[in-house]
C-alpha positions as CSV (number, residue, x, y, z in Angstrom):
1,M,-0.3,-68.7,8.9
2,P,3.1,-70.4,8.7
3,G,5.4,-70.0,5.7
4,S,9.0,-70.0,4.7
5,L,11.4,-68.0,2.7
6,I,13.6,-70.3,0.6
7,G,16.7,-68.8,-1.0
8,N,18.0,-70.0,-4.4
9,G,20.3,-68.8,-7.1
10,D,17.6,-66.6,-8.6
11,G,16.0,-65.0,-5.6
12,V,13.8,-65.7,-2.5
13,A,10.4,-67.3,-2.6
14,L,7.8,-66.9,0.1
15,H,5.8,-70.0,0.5
16,V,2.6,-69.7,2.5
17,A,1.1,-72.9,3.8
18,G,-2.6,-73.5,3.0
19,Q,-2.6,-71.1,0.0
20,P,-3.6,-72.3,-3.5
21,G,-0.5,-73.5,-5.4
22,G,1.6,-73.1,-2.3
23,G,0.9,-69.4,-2.1
24,E,4.3,-68.6,-3.7
25,Q,5.4,-65.1,-4.2
26,V,8.9,-64.3,-5.4
27,A,11.1,-61.4,-4.6
28,Q,14.2,-61.4,-6.7
29,R,17.3,-61.1,-4.5
30,G,20.8,-62.5,-5.0
31,L,22.7,-64.0,-2.1
32,G,25.7,-61.7,-2.3
33,Q,29.3,-63.0,-2.0
34,L,28.2,-66.1,0.1
35,G,26.5,-67.5,-3.0
36,Q,24.8,-70.3,-1.0
37,P,21.1,-70.9,-0.6
38,H,19.6,-70.7,2.8
39,A,16.2,-71.0,4.3
40,L,14.5,-68.4,6.6
41,I,11.5,-70.2,8.2
42,L,8.7,-68.0,9.3
43,S,6.8,-69.6,12.2
44,G,3.4,-68.1,12.3
45,Y,4.7,-65.0,10.4
46,A,4.0,-64.7,6.7
47,R,4.2,-61.0,5.7
48,P,3.7,-60.7,2.0
49,V,6.8,-59.9,-0.1
50,T,6.3,-56.3,-1.3
51,E,7.6,-54.1,-4.0
52,L,10.6,-52.9,-2.1
53,G,12.7,-55.0,-4.4
54,P,16.4,-56.0,-4.2
55,H,17.7,-52.8,-5.7
56,L,16.4,-50.3,-3.2
57,P,19.4,-48.3,-2.1
58,W,19.7,-48.0,1.7
59,R,22.2,-47.2,4.5
60,I,21.9,-47.0,8.2
61,S,24.5,-46.3,10.9
62,G,24.5,-45.8,14.6
63,T,25.3,-47.6,17.9
64,Y,25.0,-51.2,18.8
65,L,24.8,-53.2,22.1
66,E,24.3,-56.9,22.7
67,A,24.3,-59.3,25.6
68,C,24.3,-63.1,25.7
69,N,24.8,-66.0,28.2
70,C,28.5,-66.5,27.4
71,E,31.2,-65.7,29.9
72,A,33.1,-62.5,29.2
73,I,35.1,-62.1,27.0
74,C,32.7,-64.0,24.7
75,P,34.7,-66.8,22.9
76,C,32.6,-66.2,19.8
77,R,34.3,-62.9,19.1
78,R,37.6,-62.1,17.4
79,I,40.0,-61.4,20.3
80,G,43.4,-59.8,19.5
81,G,42.9,-60.8,15.9
82,R,42.4,-64.5,16.8
83,Q,39.3,-66.1,15.2
84,G,36.4,-66.8,17.6
85,G,34.9,-70.3,18.2
86,R,32.2,-72.0,20.2
87,S,30.0,-70.3,22.7
88,T,30.8,-70.9,26.3
89,Y,28.1,-73.4,27.0
90,G,27.4,-74.6,23.5
91,I,23.9,-73.0,23.5
92,C,23.8,-69.2,23.0
93,M,20.9,-67.1,24.2
94,G,21.0,-63.4,23.9
95,S,19.6,-60.1,22.6
96,L,20.9,-57.4,20.2
97,S,20.0,-53.8,19.8
98,W,20.6,-51.0,17.2
99,Q,20.0,-47.3,17.6
100,I,19.9,-45.8,14.1
101,E,21.5,-42.3,14.2
102,Q,21.6,-41.7,10.5
103,G,19.7,-43.7,7.8
104,E,17.6,-43.7,4.7
105,A,16.2,-46.1,2.2
106,G,15.1,-44.9,-1.2
107,G,14.5,-41.5,0.2
108,V,12.7,-42.7,3.4
109,D,14.3,-41.3,6.5
110,L,15.2,-43.9,9.1
111,A,17.1,-41.7,11.6
112,G,16.2,-42.1,15.2
113,L,14.5,-45.5,14.8
114,R,15.5,-48.6,16.8
115,T,15.4,-52.4,16.5
116,V,16.0,-55.3,18.9
117,L,16.5,-59.0,18.3
118,A,16.2,-61.8,20.8
119,C,17.7,-65.1,19.8
120,R,18.9,-68.7,20.5
121,Y,21.1,-71.2,18.7
122,D,22.9,-74.5,19.5
123,D,26.5,-75.0,18.3
124,D,25.9,-78.7,18.0
125,E,22.8,-78.5,15.8
126,P,23.8,-78.9,12.1
127,G,24.3,-75.4,10.7
128,S,23.7,-73.9,14.2
129,P,20.5,-72.2,12.9
130,W,19.1,-69.2,14.8
131,S,15.6,-69.0,16.3
132,F,14.7,-65.3,16.9
133,V,12.2,-62.6,17.4
134,L,12.7,-59.3,15.7
135,Y,11.3,-56.2,17.5
136,V,10.7,-53.1,15.3
137,D,10.2,-49.6,16.7
138,E,6.4,-48.9,17.0
139,R,7.1,-45.2,16.2
140,A,7.8,-46.1,12.6
141,D,5.0,-45.8,10.1
142,E,4.1,-48.8,7.9
143,R,6.6,-47.9,5.2
144,R,9.5,-47.5,7.7
145,R,8.6,-50.7,9.5
146,E,8.6,-52.5,6.2
147,V,12.0,-51.2,5.3
148,L,13.5,-52.1,8.8
149,E,12.0,-55.6,8.5
150,G,13.5,-55.8,5.0
151,I,17.0,-54.8,6.2
152,F,17.1,-56.9,9.4
153,L,15.6,-60.0,7.9
154,G,18.0,-59.8,5.0
155,R,15.4,-59.2,2.3
156,L,17.1,-56.1,1.0
157,G,20.5,-57.6,0.6
158,G,23.7,-55.8,1.3
159,T,25.6,-55.9,4.6
160,P,23.3,-58.4,6.4
161,E,24.3,-61.1,3.9
162,A,27.9,-60.9,5.2
163,Q,27.4,-60.0,8.8
164,F,24.1,-61.3,10.2
165,P,24.3,-65.1,11.0
166,W,20.5,-65.4,11.0
167,V,20.5,-64.3,7.4
168,W,23.3,-66.5,6.0
169,K,22.3,-69.6,8.1
170,P,19.0,-71.6,8.0
171,S,17.0,-69.7,10.6
172,E,13.6,-69.5,12.2
173,V,11.7,-66.3,12.7
174,L,9.5,-66.9,15.7
175,A,7.8,-63.5,15.4
176,V,8.2,-59.9,14.2
177,R,6.7,-57.5,16.7
178,H,6.1,-53.7,16.6
179,V,6.7,-52.5,20.2
180,E,8.0,-49.6,22.2
181,I,11.8,-49.8,22.2
182,E,13.9,-47.8,24.7
183,I,17.6,-47.6,24.2
184,D,20.5,-45.8,26.0
185,H,23.8,-46.8,24.6
186,T,25.9,-44.8,27.0
187,P,29.4,-46.4,26.7
188,G,30.1,-48.8,29.6
189,R,26.6,-48.6,31.1
190,G,24.1,-48.9,28.3
191,W,20.7,-50.6,28.5
192,F,17.7,-51.3,26.3
193,R,14.2,-52.6,26.5
194,A,11.7,-54.0,23.9
195,G,8.1,-53.9,25.1
196,R,7.6,-56.2,28.0
197,N,9.7,-58.9,26.4
198,V,13.3,-57.9,26.5
199,S,15.4,-56.0,29.1
200,V,19.2,-55.7,29.1
201,R,21.4,-53.6,31.3
202,V,25.2,-53.3,31.4
203,R,27.2,-53.0,34.6
204,A,30.7,-52.0,33.4
205,P,33.4,-52.7,30.7
206,V,35.7,-55.7,31.0
207,E,39.2,-54.4,32.1
208,P,41.7,-55.0,30.7
209,Q,41.0,-56.4,27.3
210,E,42.7,-56.9,24.0
211,T,41.2,-55.6,20.8
212,V,37.8,-57.3,20.5
213,T,35.6,-57.3,17.4
214,C,32.3,-58.9,16.5
215,V,30.9,-59.9,13.1
216,I,27.4,-58.4,13.6
217,P,28.5,-54.7,13.9
218,G,31.6,-55.6,11.8
219,H,35.2,-56.7,12.2
220,D,36.2,-53.5,10.4
221,R,35.5,-51.5,13.6
222,P,36.7,-51.9,17.2
223,G,34.2,-52.4,20.1
224,R,34.3,-53.1,23.8
225,E,33.4,-56.1,25.9
226,V,31.1,-55.4,28.8
227,V,29.5,-57.3,31.7
228,T,25.8,-57.3,32.3
229,D,23.6,-56.7,35.3
230,E,20.6,-58.0,33.5
231,L,19.7,-60.1,30.4
232,S,16.0,-60.9,30.4
233,V,14.0,-62.3,27.6
234,E,10.4,-63.6,27.9
235,D,8.8,-64.3,24.6
236,G,7.3,-67.7,23.8
237,P,10.1,-70.3,23.5
238,L,12.7,-67.7,24.2
239,E,12.8,-67.4,28.0
240,Y,15.8,-66.6,30.1
241,V,16.8,-64.3,33.0
242,L,20.5,-64.0,33.5
243,A,23.1,-61.7,35.1
244,D,26.9,-61.4,35.2
245,T,27.2,-62.5,31.5
246,C,29.0,-60.9,28.5
247,G,28.0,-58.0,26.4
248,Y,29.5,-56.0,23.6
249,E,29.2,-52.4,22.5
250,A,30.2,-50.9,19.2
251,T,29.1,-48.7,16.3
252,F,27.7,-50.1,13.0
253,D,27.4,-48.9,9.4
254,Y,25.3,-51.1,7.1
255,S,24.3,-50.5,3.5
256,S,22.8,-52.1,0.3
257,D,26.4,-52.0,-1.1
258,G,27.9,-53.8,1.9
259,G,27.3,-57.5,1.1
């Protein structure tokens, strides 16, 4: 049942194809400091907007690890304070992971939960929209899954509106899956897996390197560039198996007040 989330000055509307009157349900949410409308297209994924609402206070923090097909050090990052640019090959394919060490949303404990995202975008496509699959920890109950989806799809506002490209750009959600997620973010040799779809393993840090930061965990905190032994994604239109590519490890601290 395809649908779309369309942002405007007043909030976000979920349009479900094939429903009477367009099947529109509206969740009021501002677009933060960006102040620009964007579209989040849900291919085959049309979860109803719920009563979580835009004012639910939330905060999560923990460790972050990603890998993509760029050469290390990834040219998309800020290196030595210099602004990043195009991806190495013009098309970026990768996967991102978050281990939540501390977190809660409206009194709901999120500590210990995990999320992974697999993605692709083309620098030469207007707006370079992301196509992605979001993987949510199957250990979470329905309420916690709903909150995690709300945070990582940008529905609950805050930090994601300023730091998640798939939130501030027109983007396509290929699927949201509840799967077993395994994560070990040991510095310099981390790895993660999401179901049978995603597997990433780090070989070692890049040495030497200037100060490297990344928008997704935040330019307010240092991180470290790494090289991968494995970057494997097999999920519908996202399919790539790579090695000797770049990765990045850092911490993160997101909140409803961080937009």
